[in-house]
C-alpha positions in Angstrom: -9.4 -9.4 -24.5 -6.4 -7.1 -24.2 -8.7 -4.2 -23.1 -10.2 -6.3 -20.3 -6.7 -7.3 -19.1 -5.6 -3.6 -19.2 -8.6 -2.5 -17.2 -8.2 -5.3 -14.7 -4.5 -4.5 -14.2 -5.1 -0.7 -13.8 -8.0 -1.5 -11.4 -5.7 -3.7 -9.4 -3.2 -0.9 -9.2 -5.8 1.6 -8.0 -7.3 -0.8 -5.5 -3.8 -1.5 -4.3 -3.3 2.1 -3.5 -6.6 2.3 -1.6 -5.6 -0.9 0.2 -2.4 0.7 1.3 -4.3 3.3 3.2 -7.5 1.4 4.3 -7.2 -1.4 6.8 -8.3 -4.9 5.7 -7.3 -4.6 2.1 -3.9 -6.1 1.1 -2.7 -3.0 -0.8 0.7 -3.8 -2.3 -0.1 -7.5 -3.1 -3.2 -6.4 -5.0 -1.0 -3.9 -7.0 1.4 -6.7 -7.8 -1.4 -8.8 -9.1 -1.9 -6.0 -11.7 1.7 -6.5 -12.8 1.2 -10.2 -12.9 -1.8 -9.8 -15.2 0.3 -7.7 -17.6 3.1 -10.2 -17.5 0.8 -13.1 -18.4 -0.9 -11.0 -21.0 2.3 -10.0 -22.8 5.5 -11.4 -21.5 7.5 -9.6 -24.3 6.5 -6.3 -22.7 7.8 -7.1 -19.2 10.7 -9.2 -18.1 10.2 -11.9 -15.6 13.0 -10.2 -13.6 10.8 -7.1 -13.2 7.9 -9.2 -11.9 10.2 -11.0 -9.4 11.9 -7.8 -8.2 8.5 -6.2 -7.5 7.3 -9.3 -5.8 10.3 -9.2 -3.5 9.7 -5.5 -2.8 6.1 -6.2 -2.0 7.0 -9.0 0.4 9.6 -6.9 2.2 7.2 -3.9 2.5 4.5 -6.2 3.8 6.8 -7.5 6.5 8.1 -4.0 7.3 4.5 -2.8 7.7 4.0 -5.2 10.6 7.4 -4.5 12.2 7.6 -0.7 12.0 4.5 0.1 14.2 5.6 -2.3 16.9 9.1 -0.9 16.8 8.0 2.8 17.1 5.6 1.9 19.8 8.2 0.0 21.8 10.9 2.7 21.5 8.5 5.3 22.9 7.6 3.0 25.8 4.2 1.9 24.5 2.5 -1.5 24.9 0.6 -3.7 22.6 -2.5 -1.8 23.7 -1.3 1.3 22.0 -0.9 -0.7 18.8 -4.3 -2.2 19.1 -5.8 1.1 19.9 -4.3 2.7 16.8 -5.9 0.0 14.6 -9.3 0.4 16.3 -9.1 4.2 16.0 -8.1 3.9 12.4 -11.1 1.7 11.6 -13.4 4.1 13.5 -11.9 7.0 11.7 -12.7 5.7 8.2 -16.0 7.5 8.4 -14.2 10.8 8.4 -11.5 9.8 5.9 -8.6 10.8 5.7 -8.4 13.2 8.8 -10.5 10.8 10.8 -8.2 7.9 10.1 -5.2 9.9 11.2 -6.8 11.3 14.3 -8.6 8.0 15.1 -5.3 6.2 15.0 -3.6 8.6 17.3 -6.6 8.9 19.7 -7.1 5.1 19.7 -3.5 4.5 20.7 -3.7 7.2 23.4 -6.9 6.0 24.9 -6.1 2.3 24.9 -2.6 2.9 26.4 -4.0 5.2 29.0 -6.9 2.9 30.0 -5.2 -0.5 29.9 -1.8 0.4 31.3 -2.8 3.1 33.8 0.6 4.7 33.5 -0.6 8.3 33.1 -1.4 10.7 30.3 2.2 11.5 29.6 3.3 7.9 29.0 0.1 7.3 27.0 0.9 10.4 24.8 4.4 9.1 24.1 3.1 5.7 23.2 0.4 7.2 21.0 3.0 9.3 19.2 5.2 6.2 18.6 2.2 4.1 17.4 1.1 6.9 15.2 4.5 7.4 13.7 4.8 3.7 13.0 1.4 3.6 11.4 2.2 6.6 9.2 5.6 5.2 8.2 4.2 1.8 7.3 1.2 3.3 5.4 3.5 5.7 3.6 5.8 3.0 2.5 3.0 0.8 1.2 1.4 3.7 -0.6 4.7 4.7 -2.3 5.2 1.1 -3.5 1.7 0.8 -4.7 1.9 4.1 -6.6 5.1 3.0 -8.2 3.6 -0.3 -9.2 0.6 1.5 -10.8 3.0 3.8 -12.6 4.8 0.6 -13.9 1.5 -0.8 -15.0 0.6 2.4 -16.9 4.0 2.6 -18.4 3.8 -0.9 -19.7 0.3 -0.3 -21.1 1.5 2.9 -22.8 4.5 1.1 -24.3 2.3 -1.6 -25.5 0.0 0.9 -27.2 3.0 2.6 -28.9 4.3 -0.7 -30.1 0.9 -1.6 -31.6 0.7 1.8 -33.3 4.2 1.4 -34.8 3.3 -2.0 -36.1 0.1 -0.7 -37.7 1.9 2.2 -39.3 4.5 -0.2 -40.7 1.8 -2.5 -42.1 0.0 0.5 -43.7 3.3 1.7 -45.3 4.0 -1.7 -46.8 0.5 -1.9 -48.4 
């Protein structure tokens, strides 16, 4: 049973990292579920405080991920169309991952802003840069948090294995 929980926790961490980059997958919450599995599996290995702190970090990062792209788009003079275009471009660019996702996000923001607002190529370029920077910032933040959560999962698993080895060694010495 322990092996199944370890595999599921690590899998949640890896899927969380992928979800931080790919649209449609809730990256950081999935990573946090991996921590939750380890907490339920062995509460003596991880404090409840750790689980709660990571849960708060995940919630904050999830909110920031929605705010940052809008903020960057707005400060560069872009509209909601640039934001939507960045998402459409990102989804279209998944085929040519990861360069296609990056270029798709930028081109989608540019084309949507240019077509729907009719403010000219210069303004559309500014909006596309803002939308792109917002997307990269949010994605980067989510990816960093998901990687750190996976590291915590692996660290807890390693500590658990070391504890079990010490216990087995102590039992063998006593015999």
